[in-house]
C-alpha distance (Angstrom), angle and dihedral (degrees) to the residues before:
residue distance angle dihedral
X1 . . .
X2 3.79 . .
X3 3.78 119.8 .
X4 3.81 110.8 -101.5
X5 3.79 91.8 -120.4
X6 3.80 95.4 54.7
X7 3.83 113.1 54.6
X8 3.80 120.6 173.4
X9 3.79 104.1 -106.1
X10 3.79 117.0 -145.4
X11 3.78 107.9 -135.1
X12 3.81 99.7 174.6
X13 3.77 126.4 124.8
X14 3.82 95.9 -114.0
X15 3.77 118.7 126.6
X16 3.79 109.8 -109.3
X17 3.80 111.3 -129.8
X18 3.81 125.5 -178.2
X19 3.82 88.6 -118.6
X20 3.81 88.8 67.2
X21 3.78 89.0 66.9
X22 3.81 99.4 23.6
X23 3.80 92.9 71.2
X24 3.78 82.7 80.3
X25 3.78 124.4 65.8
X26 3.79 91.2 -144.5
X27 3.77 136.3 41.1
X28 3.77 137.7 -167.7
X29 3.76 111.4 -127.9
X30 3.80 116.6 -164.0
X31 3.80 116.9 -156.3
X32 3.79 128.2 -177.5
X33 3.78 127.1 -113.0
X34 3.81 119.9 -145.4
X35 3.81 90.1 -93.9
X36 3.84 92.3 51.9
X37 3.81 96.0 -104.4
X38 3.81 113.7 144.1
X39 3.81 119.1 -123.1
X40 3.81 118.1 -159.8
X41 3.80 121.2 -147.0
X42 3.81 123.7 178.0
X43 3.80 111.7 -141.8
X44 3.80 139.9 176.0
X45 3.79 108.8 -113.9
X46 3.77 137.7 -151.8
X47 3.76 129.3 -174.5
X48 3.73 141.4 -132.1
X49 3.80 125.4 -168.4
X50 3.79 93.6 -72.9
X51 3.80 105.2 -3.6
X52 3.77 139.2 78.0
X53 3.79 110.0 -132.1
X54 3.79 126.6 -151.5
X55 3.80 125.7 179.6
X56 3.78 119.6 -152.7
X57 3.79 139.2 148.3
X58 3.80 116.7 -74.8
X59 3.81 92.6 -127.2
X60 3.81 98.3 50.0
X61 3.77 120.0 121.8
X62 3.80 92.5 -118.9
X63 3.82 89.3 59.6
X64 3.80 90.3 49.9
X65 3.82 90.0 49.8
X66 3.83 91.4 48.4
X67 3.80 91.5 50.5
X68 3.81 88.8 52.8
X69 3.81 95.2 42.6
X70 3.83 119.4 8.4
X71 3.81 93.1 -168.9
X72 3.83 109.3 109.7
X73 3.77 140.6 166.3
X74 3.80 119.4 -134.6
X75 3.79 133.9 -171.8
X76 3.81 135.8 168.3
X77 3.79 112.8 -100.4
X78 3.77 146.4 169.0
X79 3.79 121.8 -98.8
X80 3.82 86.6 -95.5
X81 3.82 94.0 54.9
X82 3.82 99.3 -103.5
X83 3.81 109.8 148.5
X84 3.81 115.9 -111.0
X85 3.78 101.4 -178.7
X86 3.76 150.0 -15.1
X87 3.79 123.2 -21.1
X88 3.79 115.9 -126.9
X89 3.79 133.8 -164.8
X90 3.76 115.3 -120.6
X91 3.75 145.3 162.3
X92 3.80 119.6 -120.3
X93 3.76 123.0 -149.2
X94 3.80 129.6 -166.2
X95 3.81 110.5 -131.8
X96 3.80 123.7 -141.6
X97 3.80 137.7 -173.8
X98 3.78 120.7 -9.5
X99 3.80 92.9 -5.2
X100 3.82 89.6 56.0
X101 3.81 92.2 49.4
X102 3.81 92.3 50.9
X103 3.81 91.6 48.0
X104 3.81 91.8 47.4
X105 3.81 90.6 54.5
X106 3.80 90.9 51.3
X107 3.80 93.8 48.1
X108 3.81 91.2 45.7
X109 3.80 91.6 50.5
X110 3.79 90.5 48.6
X111 3.82 91.4 48.6
X112 3.82 92.0 49.4
X113 3.81 91.2 50.1
X114 3.80 90.8 49.7
X115 3.81 91.9 46.2
X116 3.80 93.2 51.9
X117 3.79 92.2 45.8
X118 3.83 87.5 57.5
X119 3.83 92.8 45.7
X120 3.80 93.4 49.8
X121 3.80 91.3 44.9
X122 3.81 89.9 51.5
X123 3.83 92.5 48.3
X124 3.81 91.7 49.9
X125 3.80 91.8 46.6
X126 3.80 91.4 51.4
X127 3.80 91.7 46.9
X128 3.82 90.4 52.4
X129 3.81 90.3 51.7
X130 3.83 92.6 57.2
């Protein structure tokens, strides 16, 4: 397992598309502290046409770090934060107003779909064990 402050950075010439990360239900987002140290946070992700959407509290430290420095690194991960692919550079943006409301609906819908896929999988697995 890689240290959280030292992700493998993909430096290839491939175009980065949301689908590259959206195959995963979770992603590690790395934000920068004032001293330049990377902080890893595992988050549930949703997607828009050309954006990766993350919902978090307005007063969280990651939001404060993004406001100070919007440059981030992002990689697909497991729910436990284990990397599942390449790490990409990105730029985070805090959404406000109508844009925020639309994004929140998309993330919520994505989260509900993911939740029910887990519930149904668990029910089927239990049924098969009987």
